[in-house]
C-alpha positions in Angstrom: 157.3 151.3 37.9 153.8 152.7 38.2 153.3 156.2 39.5 152.2 157.1 42.9 148.6 156.9 44.2 148.1 160.7 43.9 149.3 160.8 40.3 147.1 157.9 39.4 144.1 159.6 41.0 144.7 162.8 39.1 145.1 161.0 35.9 141.8 159.1 36.5 140.0 162.3 37.3 141.3 164.0 34.2 140.3 161.1 32.0 136.8 161.0 33.3 136.5 164.8 32.8 135.9 165.6 36.4 138.8 168.0 36.5 140.3 169.9 33.5 140.8 173.4 32.0 138.7 176.2 33.4 135.5 177.1 31.4 135.1 180.6 29.9 132.3 182.9 31.0 130.4 182.2 27.8 130.5 178.5 28.3 129.4 178.9 32.0 126.5 181.1 30.9 125.4 178.6 28.3 125.6 175.8 30.8 123.6 177.7 33.3 120.8 178.4 30.8 120.7 174.7 30.0 119.6 173.4 33.4 118.7 169.9 32.3 122.1 169.3 30.8 123.7 170.7 33.9 121.6 168.4 36.1 122.5 165.3 34.0 126.2 166.4 34.1 126.0 166.5 37.9 124.6 163.0 38.2 127.2 161.7 35.7 130.0 163.3 37.6 128.7 161.6 40.8 128.7 158.2 39.1 132.2 158.7 37.8 133.5 159.6 41.2 131.9 156.6 42.7 133.6 154.4 40.1 136.9 156.0 40.7 136.4 155.5 44.5 135.7 151.8 44.0 138.7 151.5 41.7 141.1 153.0 44.2 139.8 150.8 47.1 141.2 147.2 46.4 140.1 145.9 49.8 136.4 146.4 49.0 136.6 143.7 46.2 137.1 140.0 46.4 139.7 138.6 44.1 141.1 135.1 43.5 144.7 136.1 43.4 146.1 132.5 43.2 143.8 131.5 40.3 142.1 128.0 40.0 143.2 125.3 42.2 143.4 122.6 39.5 143.9 123.0 35.8 141.1 121.1 33.9 140.3 120.8 30.2 136.8 122.0 29.4 134.9 123.8 26.6 133.7 126.4 29.0 135.4 129.8 28.9 138.2 130.2 31.5 137.2 132.1 34.6 138.7 135.5 35.0 140.3 137.0 38.0 137.8 139.8 38.2 136.1 140.7 41.4 133.5 138.2 42.6 132.0 140.1 45.5 132.1 143.0 47.8 132.8 141.7 51.3 133.0 145.1 53.1 129.7 146.3 51.6 128.0 143.0 52.4 129.3 143.1 55.9 128.2 146.6 56.5 124.7 145.8 55.1 124.5 142.8 57.4 125.6 144.8 60.4 122.9 147.4 59.6 120.2 144.8 59.1 121.1 143.2 62.4 121.1 146.5 64.2 117.5 147.1 62.9 116.2 143.6 63.9 118.4 141.6 66.2 119.6 144.5 68.3 116.0 145.7 68.8 115.0 142.3 70.1 118.1 142.1 72.3 117.3 145.5 73.9 113.6 144.5 74.4 114.6 141.2 76.1 113.3 140.8 79.7 111.1 143.8 79.2 107.3 143.9 79.4 105.0 146.6 78.1 106.0 149.8 76.2 104.3 152.4 74.0 103.9 151.7 70.4 103.3 154.8 68.3 100.8 154.1 65.6 100.1 157.7 64.6 99.9 158.2 60.9 103.1 159.6 59.5 104.9 159.8 62.8 107.8 157.5 61.6 108.0 159.1 58.2 110.8 161.6 58.2 109.9 163.0 54.7 106.5 164.4 55.9 106.2 167.9 57.3 104.1 168.4 60.5 101.4 170.3 58.4 101.1 167.3 56.0 100.8 164.9 58.9 98.0 166.9 60.5 96.2 167.3 57.2 96.4 163.6 56.5 95.2 162.7 60.0 92.2 164.9 59.7 91.2 163.3 56.3 91.5 159.9 57.8 89.4 160.8 60.8 86.7 162.2 58.5 86.7 159.0 56.4 86.4 156.7 59.4 83.7 158.7 61.1 80.2 157.4 60.4 77.3 159.7 60.9 74.2 158.5 62.9 70.7 159.7 63.2 71.1 159.9 67.0 74.6 161.4 67.0 74.5 164.5 69.2 77.8 165.8 68.0 76.7 165.8 64.4 76.2 169.3 63.0 74.0 168.2 60.2 70.2 168.4 60.9 68.5 165.0 61.4 64.9 164.0 60.8 64.2 163.7 64.6 61.9 161.3 66.4 58.7 160.1 64.8 55.6 158.3 65.8 53.1 156.8 63.3 55.0 158.6 60.5 54.7 162.0 62.2 57.4 164.0 63.7 57.4 164.5 67.5 59.6 167.7 67.4 58.2 171.2 68.0 60.6 173.0 65.6 57.9 173.9 63.0 56.4 177.4 62.9 52.9 176.2 63.7 53.9 173.5 66.3 54.0 174.9 69.8 54.2 172.9 73.0 50.9 173.8 74.8 51.3 171.3 77.6 50.2 172.7 81.0 49.7 171.0 84.4 46.2 172.3 84.7 45.1 170.6 81.5 46.5 167.3 82.8 44.6 167.5 86.1 41.4 168.7 84.4 41.4 165.9 81.9 41.9 163.1 84.5 38.2 162.9 85.3 37.3 162.5 81.6 39.9 159.9 81.3 38.4 157.9 84.1 34.9 158.1 82.5 36.0 156.9 79.2 38.6 154.4 80.4 36.5 151.4 79.3 35.7 152.7 75.9 39.3 153.6 75.3 40.4 150.1 76.2 38.1 148.7 73.5 38.8 151.5 71.1 42.5 152.4 71.0 42.1 154.8 68.1 39.3 156.9 69.7 41.3 160.1 69.3 41.8 159.6 65.6 38.1 159.0 65.0 37.2 162.2 66.8 39.7 164.0 64.7 38.2 162.5 61.6 34.8 163.9 62.6 36.0 167.4 62.4 35.2 169.5 59.4 37.2 168.6 56.4 37.7 172.3 55.6 39.4 173.0 58.9 43.2 172.5 59.1 44.4 169.5 61.1 44.9 170.5 64.7 48.2 169.4 66.3 47.7 167.0 69.2 48.7 168.1 72.5 51.1 166.1 74.7 48.3 165.0 76.9 46.4 163.5 73.9 49.5 161.8 72.6 50.1 160.2 76.0 46.5 159.1 76.2 46.7 157.5 72.8 49.9 155.6 73.8 48.4 154.4 77.1 45.2 153.2 75.3 47.2 151.3 72.7 49.3 149.7 75.4 46.1 148.6 77.3 44.6 147.3 74.1 47.6 145.1 73.2 47.8 143.9 76.8 44.2 142.8 76.7 44.9 140.9 73.4 47.8 139.1 75.0 45.7 138.2 78.1 42.9 136.8 75.8 45.4 134.7 73.9 46.9 133.4 77.2 43.4 132.5 78.5 42.7 130.6 75.3 45.9 128.6 75.6 45.1 127.8 79.2 41.7 126.5 78.2 43.2 124.4 75.5 45.8 123.0 77.9 43.1 122.1 80.5 41.1 120.3 77.7 44.2 118.3 76.8 44.9 117.4 80.4 41.3 116.0 80.7 41.9 113.8 77.6 45.3 112.6 78.8 43.9 109.4 80.6 42.3 108.3 77.3 45.6 108.8 75.5 47.5 106.9 78.2 45.1 104.0 77.9 45.8 103.9 74.1 49.5 103.9 74.7 49.4 101.0 77.1 46.8 99.0 75.1 44.1 99.2 77.8 40.5 99.0 77.0 37.7 100.7 78.7 35.2 98.8 80.8 32.1 97.5 79.0 28.9 99.4 79.2 27.3 96.6 81.3 29.9 96.9 84.1 28.5 98.6 87.2 29.9 101.9 88.2 31.6 101.8 91.6 30.6 104.0 94.4 32.5 107.3 94.8 35.7 106.8 96.9 36.6 108.7 100.0 39.2 111.4 100.0 41.8 109.2 101.7 41.2 106.3 99.3 41.4 108.7 96.4 44.6 110.1 97.6 46.2 106.7 98.1 45.0 105.5 94.7 46.5 108.7 93.1 49.9 108.1 94.9 49.9 104.5 93.8 49.1 105.4 90.2 51.9 108.0 90.3 54.4 105.5 91.6 53.3 103.0 89.0 53.6 105.4 86.1 57.0 106.5 87.4 58.2 102.9 87.3 56.8 102.6 83.8 58.7 105.6 82.6 61.9 104.3 84.2 61.5 100.9 82.6 60.4 102.2 79.3 62.7 101.7 76.3 64.1 104.9 75.0 63.4 105.9 71.5 66.3 105.4 69.1 66.7 107.0 65.7 65.9 104.7 62.8 67.8 104.4 59.6 66.3 105.0 56.2 64.3 102.2 54.8 66.5 100.4 52.4 65.5 99.1 49.0 65.7 95.4 48.0 68.9 96.1 46.0 70.6 97.7 48.9 69.6 94.9 51.2 70.9 92.3 48.7 74.2 94.3 48.3 74.7 94.5 52.1 74.0 90.8 52.5 76.4 90.0 49.7 79.1 92.2 51.3 78.5 90.5 54.6 78.9 87.0 53.1 82.1 88.1 51.3 83.6 89.4 54.5 82.8 86.3 56.4 84.2 84.1 53.6 87.4 86.2 53.6 87.8 85.8 57.3 87.2 82.0 57.0 89.8 81.7 54.3 92.3 83.7 56.3 91.8 81.4 59.3 92.0 78.4 57.0 95.4 79.6 55.6 96.7 80.4 59.1 96.9 84.1 58.6 96.3 86.5 61.4 92.8 88.2 61.5 92.9 91.7 63.0 90.9 92.4 66.1 88.8 95.0 64.4 87.6 92.4 61.9 86.8 90.0 64.8 84.9 92.6 66.7 82.7 93.8 63.9 79.1 92.9 64.4 77.5 91.0 61.5 73.7 91.1 61.9 70.9 90.0 59.6 69.0 92.7 57.8 65.4 92.8 59.1 62.7 93.0 56.6 60.3 96.0 56.4 57.4 93.9 57.6 59.0 93.5 61.1 58.0 96.4 63.4 60.8 98.4 64.8 59.2 99.1 68.1 57.9 95.6 68.6 59.4 92.6 70.4 63.1 91.9 69.8 63.6 88.9 67.5 66.7 86.8 68.5 68.0 84.6 65.6 71.3 82.9 65.4 73.5 83.6 62.4 74.9 80.7 60.4 78.5 81.9 61.0 79.3 84.6 63.6 82.3 86.7 64.4 83.7 84.8 67.3 84.7 81.8 65.3 81.7 79.5 65.5 80.6 78.1 62.2 77.8 76.0 60.9 79.9 72.9 60.8 79.1 69.8 58.7 75.6 68.8 58.1 75.4 65.1 59.0 71.6 65.0 58.4 68.9 67.4 57.4 68.2 70.2 59.9 64.8 70.6 61.5 64.1 73.7 59.4 64.6 71.7 56.2 62.3 69.1 57.6 59.6 71.7 58.2 59.9 72.0 62.0 60.4 75.3 63.9 63.9 76.3 65.0 64.6 76.4 68.7 66.7 79.5 68.1 63.8 81.7 66.9 62.6 83.2 70.1 60.5 86.3 70.3 61.3 88.0 73.6 58.9 90.6 74.9 60.1 93.3 77.2 57.6 92.4 80.0 58.7 88.8 80.2 60.0 88.5 83.8 60.9 85.4 85.9 59.7 85.0 89.4 63.2 85.6 90.9 63.9 88.7 88.7 64.9 92.0 90.2 62.3 93.8 88.2 58.7 94.1 89.5 55.7 93.6 87.3 53.9 96.8 86.7 50.2 97.0 87.8 47.6 98.1 85.4 46.1 101.6 85.4 42.5 100.7 86.3 41.6 98.0 88.8 38.4 97.1 86.9 40.4 96.4 83.7 43.2 94.2 85.3 41.5 90.8 84.6 40.3 91.7 81.2 43.7 93.1 80.1 45.5 90.0 81.4 43.3 87.7 79.3 43.2 89.8 76.1 46.9 90.9 75.9 48.7 88.4 73.7 52.3 87.7 74.7 54.5 87.6 71.6 57.0 85.5 73.4 54.5 82.7 74.2 53.3 82.9 70.5 56.8 82.1 69.2 57.8 79.6 71.9 54.7 77.7 72.9 51.8 76.0 71.2 48.2 77.1 71.6 47.6 75.0 74.6 50.7 76.2 76.4 50.0 79.9 75.5 46.5 79.7 77.0 47.6 78.0 80.2 47.6 80.5 83.1 50.4 78.8 84.9 53.0 79.8 82.3 51.7 83.3 82.1 51.6 83.6 85.9 55.2 82.4 86.0 56.2 85.1 83.6 54.4 87.8 85.6 55.5 86.6 89.0 52.0 85.6 90.3 51.4 82.3 91.9 48.8 80.0 90.3 46.9 76.9 91.3 48.8 73.7 91.3 46.3 71.7 89.2 47.3 73.4 86.0 51.0 73.2 86.2 51.3 70.5 83.6 50.5 70.4 79.9 48.6 67.7 78.0 51.8 65.5 78.0 52.2 65.8 81.7 55.2 68.1 81.3 55.6 71.0 83.7 55.7 74.5 82.2 58.5 75.8 84.4 61.7 74.3 85.5 64.6 75.6 87.7 67.8 76.3 85.9 70.2 73.5 86.9 73.8 74.3 87.8 75.2 70.8 88.0 74.8 67.7 86.0 73.1 65.8 88.9 70.5 68.6 89.2 69.7 68.3 85.4 69.5 64.5 85.7 67.1 64.8 88.7 64.9 67.3 86.8 64.6 65.1 83.7 64.3 61.8 85.6 60.5 61.7 85.2 60.5 63.4 81.8 60.2 61.1 78.7 63.3 61.2 76.5 61.4 62.5 73.5 60.3 65.6 75.5 63.8 66.4 76.6 64.4 69.2 73.9 61.2 70.8 75.2 62.5 71.0 78.7 65.7 72.6 77.4 63.8 75.0 75.3 61.6 76.2 78.2 64.6 76.6 80.5 66.3 78.7 77.9 63.2 80.8 77.5 62.5 81.4 81.2 66.1 82.2 82.0 66.9 84.4 79.0 69.6 87.0 79.8 67.1 89.8 78.7 64.9 89.0 81.7 67.5 89.1 84.5 71.1 90.1 85.0 71.9 86.8 86.7 70.5 84.6 83.9 73.7 85.1 81.8 75.9 83.2 84.2 73.1 80.6 84.7 72.8 79.9 81.0 76.5 79.8 80.5 76.7 77.1 83.2 73.7 75.4 81.7 75.5 75.2 78.3 78.4 73.3 79.9 75.8 71.0 81.7 74.2 70.2 78.3 77.6 69.1 76.9 78.2 66.9 79.9 74.7 65.4 79.6 75.3 64.8 75.9 78.2 62.5 76.7 76.4 61.0 79.7 73.2 60.1 77.8 75.2 58.6 75.0 76.9 56.1 77.3 73.6 54.9 78.8 72.5 51.4 78.3 69.4 52.5 76.5 70.7 54.9 73.9 68.3 57.9 73.4 67.0 58.5 69.9 69.4 60.4 67.6 66.7 63.0 66.9 66.9 64.0 70.6 70.7 64.1 70.5 70.5 66.2 67.4 68.1 68.7 69.1 70.5 68.9 72.1 73.4 69.6 69.8 71.5 72.3 68.1 70.7 73.9 71.5 74.4 73.7 72.4 75.2 75.3 69.0 72.8 78.2 69.8 74.2 78.7 73.3 77.8 78.6 72.0 77.1 81.7 70.0 76.2 83.6 73.2 78.7 81.9 75.5 81.7 80.8 73.3 84.3 80.7 76.0 82.4 78.5 78.5 81.3 76.1 75.7 84.8 75.8 74.3 86.3 75.2 77.7 83.8 72.4 78.4 84.5 70.7 75.1 88.2 71.0 75.7 87.8 69.4 79.2 85.9 66.5 77.5 88.6 66.1 75.0 91.3 66.1 77.7 89.4 63.5 79.6 89.2 61.4 76.4 92.9 61.8 75.6 94.2 61.0 79.1 91.9 58.2 80.4 91.1 56.3 77.2 93.1 57.6 74.2 92.8 54.4 72.1 89.4 53.1 73.4 86.7 55.8 72.8 83.2 55.2 74.0 80.0 56.3 72.3 79.9 59.5 74.3 83.3 60.5 72.9 82.2 59.9 69.4 79.1 62.0 70.0 81.2 64.8 71.4 83.5 64.7 68.4 80.4 64.8 66.1 79.1 67.8 68.0 82.4 69.6 67.7 82.4 69.2 63.9 78.8 70.6 63.9 79.4 73.6 66.2 82.9 74.9 65.6 84.6 75.8 62.3 86.8 72.9 61.3 88.3 74.7 58.3 90.6 77.0 60.5 94.3 76.4 60.3 94.3 76.2 64.1 91.3 76.2 66.4 91.3 75.8 70.1 88.7 73.0 70.0 88.6 71.6 66.4 92.4 71.1 66.2 92.7 68.9 69.4 89.6 66.9 68.2 91.3 66.3 64.8 94.5 65.1 66.5 92.6 62.7 68.7 90.8 61.3 65.6 94.2 60.8 63.8 95.7 59.2 66.9 92.9 56.6 67.1 93.1 55.9 63.3 96.8 55.1 63.6 96.3 52.2 66.1 96.4 48.6 65.0 92.8 47.2 64.9 92.3 44.1 67.1 88.7 43.4 66.5 85.5 44.3 64.7 84.8 47.2 67.2 88.1 48.9 66.3 87.2 48.7 62.6 83.7 50.1 63.2 85.0 52.9 65.4 87.7 53.7 62.8 85.1 53.9 60.0 83.1 56.4 62.1 86.2 58.4 62.9 87.2 58.4 59.3 83.8 59.8 58.4 84.2 62.6 61.0 87.7 63.3 59.6 86.4 63.8 56.1 83.6 65.9 57.3 86.1 68.1 59.2 88.0 68.7 56.0 84.9 69.2 53.8 85.8 72.9 53.4 89.5 73.2 53.8 90.2 70.0 51.8 93.4 69.1 53.8 94.8 65.7 53.2 94.6 63.4 56.1 97.0 60.4 55.6 95.6 58.4 58.6 92.2 58.2 56.9 93.7 56.7 53.6 95.9 54.3 55.5 93.1 53.1 57.7 90.7 52.6 54.7 93.3 50.7 52.7 94.3 48.6 55.6 90.6 47.8 56.4 90.0 46.7 52.8 93.1 44.4 52.9 92.1 43.0 56.3 88.5 42.3 55.4 89.2 40.9 52.0 88.3 37.2 51.7 91.7 36.4 50.3 95.2 37.8 51.1 96.9 39.6 48.3 99.9 37.8 46.9 101.7 41.0 45.7 102.4 44.5 47.1 99.4 46.7 46.5 101.0 50.0 47.4 103.2 52.0 49.7 101.0 52.0 52.8 101.3 50.2 56.2 99.6 46.8 56.1 98.7 45.2 59.5 98.2 41.5 59.6 94.6 40.9 60.7 93.7 38.7 63.6 92.3 35.2 62.8 88.7 35.3 61.9 88.7 38.9 60.6 88.4 38.1 56.9 85.0 37.8 55.3 84.0 34.3 54.1 80.8 32.8 52.7 78.9 36.1 52.6 77.7 36.0 49.0 74.1 35.4 50.0 73.9 38.1 52.7 72.5 41.5 52.4 74.5 44.7 53.0 73.3 46.9 55.9 74.5 50.2 57.4 76.6 50.6 60.5 74.8 51.4 63.7 76.0 53.0 67.0 75.7 49.6 68.7 78.4 48.2 66.3 80.9 50.7 67.9 80.3 49.4 71.5 79.1 45.8 71.2 81.7 43.2 72.3 80.1 39.8 71.6 78.8 39.0 68.1 77.3 35.9 66.8 78.7 34.4 63.6 76.0 35.9 61.4 76.1 39.3 63.1 79.9 39.4 62.8 79.7 38.7 59.0 77.0 41.3 58.6 79.0 43.9 60.6 82.1 43.2 58.5 80.1 43.6 55.3 78.7 47.0 56.6 82.3 48.1 57.5 83.6 47.1 54.1 80.7 49.0 52.3 81.2 52.0 54.5 85.0 52.0 53.7 84.3 51.9 50.0 81.9 54.9 50.4 84.6 56.7 52.4 87.2 56.2 49.6 84.6 57.5 47.0 84.0 60.6 49.1 87.8 61.1 49.6 88.3 60.9 45.9 85.9 63.7 45.3 87.4 65.7 48.2 91.0 65.4 47.1 90.5 65.4 43.4 92.3 68.8 43.0 95.4 67.8 44.9 98.7 67.6 42.9 99.5 64.2 44.5 96.1 62.6 43.6 97.7 60.0 41.3 100.1 58.8 44.0 97.5 58.8 46.7 94.7 56.8 44.9 96.8 54.5 42.8 97.0 52.1 45.8 93.2 52.3 46.2 92.9 51.2 42.6 95.1 48.2 43.2 93.2 47.2 46.4 89.9 47.4 44.5 91.4 45.3 41.7 92.2 42.7 44.3 88.7 42.8 45.6 87.4 42.4 42.1 89.5 39.2 41.6 87.7 35.9 41.2 88.8 34.5 44.5 87.4 37.5 46.5 84.5 38.3 44.3 82.9 34.9 44.7 82.7 35.3 48.5 81.2 38.8 48.5 77.6 39.9 47.9 76.7 41.1 44.5 75.7 44.6 45.7 79.1 45.1 47.3 80.9 43.9 44.2 78.9 46.3 42.1 79.9 49.2 44.4 83.5 48.2 44.2 83.4 48.0 40.4 81.8 51.4 40.1 84.4 53.0 42.4 87.2 51.2 40.4 85.9 52.6 37.1 85.6 56.1 38.6 89.1 56.0 39.9 90.4 54.8 36.5 88.9 57.8 34.9 90.0 60.2 37.5 93.6 58.8 37.6 93.8 59.1 33.8 92.7 62.7 33.9 95.1 63.5 36.7 98.0 61.9 34.7 97.1 63.9 31.6 96.9 67.1 33.6 100.5 66.7 34.8 103.2 68.7 33.0 106.9 67.9 33.2 109.2 70.4 35.0 110.7 73.0 32.8 112.6 76.2 33.1 110.8 79.5 33.3 110.1 81.2 30.0 111.4 84.8 30.4 113.5 87.3 28.5 117.2 86.6 28.9 118.9 89.0 31.2 121.9 90.8 29.8 125.3 90.5 31.5 126.2 93.5 33.5 129.1 95.5 32.0 131.6 97.9 33.5 132.4 99.9 30.4 132.0 103.6 31.2 129.6 105.8 29.3 131.1 108.8 27.6 129.3 112.1 27.0 130.3 114.3 24.2 129.2 117.5 25.9 130.3 116.6 29.4 129.8 119.2 32.1 131.5 118.6 35.5 128.8 120.7 37.2 126.0 118.6 35.8 124.7 115.2 37.1 124.4 112.3 34.7 122.7 109.8 36.9 120.3 107.6 34.9 118.2 107.0 37.9 115.9 110.0 38.0 114.8 109.4 41.6 118.4 109.2 42.8 119.3 112.3 40.9 116.4 114.2 42.4 117.5 113.0 45.9 121.1 114.1 45.3 119.8 117.5 44.1 117.7 117.8 47.3 120.7 116.8 49.4 122.9 119.4 47.8 120.3 122.1 48.2 119.8 121.1 51.9 123.6 121.1 52.4 123.8 124.6 50.9 120.9 126.0 52.9 122.3 124.4 56.0 125.7 126.0 55.5 124.1 129.3 54.8 121.9 129.1 57.9 124.9 128.1 60.1 126.9 131.0 58.7 124.1 133.4 59.5 123.8 132.0 63.0 127.5 132.4 63.6 127.3 136.0 62.4 124.3 136.6 64.6 126.2 135.1 67.5 129.2 137.3 66.8 127.1 140.4 66.5 125.3 139.7 69.8 128.7 139.0 71.5 130.0 142.3 70.2 127.0 144.2 71.3 127.0 142.6 74.7 130.7 143.4 75.0 130.0 147.0 74.0 127.2 147.3 76.5 129.5 145.8 79.2 132.3 148.1 78.3 129.9 151.1 78.5 128.7 149.9 81.9 132.2 149.4 83.1 133.3 152.7 81.8 130.4 154.4 83.5 131.1 152.5 86.7 134.8 153.4 86.6 134.0 157.1 85.9 131.6 157.1 88.8 134.0 155.3 91.0 136.8 157.8 90.2 134.5 160.7 90.8 133.5 159.4 94.2 137.1 158.6 95.1 138.2 162.1 94.0 135.4 163.7 96.1 136.3 161.7 99.1 140.0 162.4 98.7 139.3 166.1 98.3 137.1 166.2 101.4 139.8 164.3 103.3 142.5 166.7 102.1 140.5 169.7 103.1 139.9 168.2 106.6 143.6 167.4 106.8 144.6 170.9 105.9 142.1 172.4 108.4 143.6 170.0 111.0 147.1 171.1 110.2 146.2 174.8 110.3 144.5 174.2 113.7 147.5 172.4 115.0 149.9 175.2 113.9 147.7 177.8 115.4 147.7 176.0 118.7 151.5 175.7 118.6 151.9 179.3 118.0 149.4 180.1 120.8 151.4 177.9 123.1 154.6 179.7 122.4 153.2 183.0 123.2 
């Protein structure tokens, strides 16, 4: 049984040498002489006592009395039951830290203001008051910066100086001799020599220089110094006044030359020397002319185009690079639309503009050109024939619009010229860049067109050009108005009328012209269909010019143009879905030229393609149906020229047409395609001596044919169909199903090349069929050779997933063996986050408990103070009441005794 706590304490003290036998006087004396050893012994004894104190306080250490929870086998040394922490010490440190931080914040809560002591050494308990004062004095001296004009500085300063000389009178020979009499006596002399002093500010110095060199320099009096300062001030003031007068003279000279500069800016020329000078105007007329000129110049400034910063002139390489990037971007957008992918709005809204060459003036007229493919989905379409630019003609879209081009009904007013004598000359000599680019020489020189632009009426005898065509036209808002305007205009001059209307009502000239031209674009589309259905068909060159004008207007007004085309297609699909007229065919052609037909879905091109396919699926009843089908097949192939999508209706129609127009019926099945039995008289017979011609628009609308015309039309349809199959072979050559698609075509051509059919067809047509047959034989052979049989993918065999565990020789349960590094890092971060979260929650709980204890302590202190005050007041009241009661009883007894007497 262990001894008592006291015995164990004594034994520990004796073992550590804290207590023991008494030292002799000799030993005490030796220890006193050895102060260092005595000092070390004292520190050692304190450490030993601290160790004994910790040993005999078992509640200050954290022990694991029960040992480990589970017994495991590991190569790590077993954990001991030694102390793992000091809870009481940690708790006391935490309490002290919270008292220094959290308690201070708690006490300062809901309090504003306060005094913060920032004095040096005030919060340092180890510094004596003398040390604090000494340190503060040193800091004050270090932070104080001496100044020349510091009045509290004890050190002598240089003092005030003037012209390198001191102005003080501290020297032995410098005495202030200023007197009021001297100042009054010298005033007359100052007035006499005032002019000379103004011109000679250093007069005093020159007089001093004339003194004898041997004499010492006399100190100037205060009066002389002030005179010198005043003279210099007047001299500098005179110089500034002279400079100001010179600037004023120069400004007046520039103001006099301003009218000449104004004439140069506005391209005005002075009157010739032979012009007579007008008589001088009266004051009233001059004032009116000045006010009129002021108003005119004010309008010019208001209408003047503001200057804009220009970019750096780019090199040819940079221009080529930008053009290449622009084309790549447009091609990427087109491919996305062709694949049916969504194109972001930011890409659609980006402006793609041509890079102007360095030769074009920046401040000159604005040149409006139409791009080949713009951002709102309008493409160049399919070229059915060479454009006017390729043929050498000017493009209707190349307009040069000048800022001063104004229609008669415009809101803007034409600005009058500066000088009345130069008005006529300036109007004749000023060249309008707009008329240069739009009109020929005769039209540009005609005053009617120029007066129309400037808003001035002209005589009626010059309102027509050499062809009898007016120069100005009203902008029609309905189809009937446009027909009425062009009733007396020859058909070949119709594009000129459209061109002049577009020029005179350009949106740059008036704010209302935008809506007018948008409506005019829809009217042109209606007129295109109307003119194509007339008995006398207009020339195709005129129709092509109208289509090109619609194309140009569609880039500025895409919504209105697309809506009108959709309305035309809707009328075609509802009223005559299987019987199109020539106007419908022209509308379909214009759609393929104006809109991008390669898009996966387009609001105009997709309905047009569906209508074409619907008409190709019908069963032909006569020659007109075959002619219209041939034209629609041509349009369908042109629509797919870029996207190269397979159109089965085209192939079925062409194969059915060849079988129907063949002189003899095939005895065997030529392929897997629908064959319609032709009506009697459809097959070609006895045509070996006829020539092969091209199809015409009349073949699509003509009802009655003579026998010879019918045969010629059938030959033209057959030749056109062979050409369509040739174009389709080139278009679909890269398709995987090319062999299955064109093998029936080869069989049908073999049937046409048979003896029974070949003998009844012209030699030219037989030659075309043989060429196409040989071409298809070669293409089908190449397509068959390019095919590869289906096979499995060649890849590395994947191993079968196993569930056998992986053993580690040096396994550590506290170590992670996850092969996935990312997952291991994530698990590590999660563990750290969990640990930090638990620690933060623990600290928050401790803070909450501390604040609750402090608030409880404060409440108890307040309650105790209140209770004490309450008891004190109650005691005072009770004592006062007792005294009053005793006094009352005494008074009562005294009255009783007095009554008994």
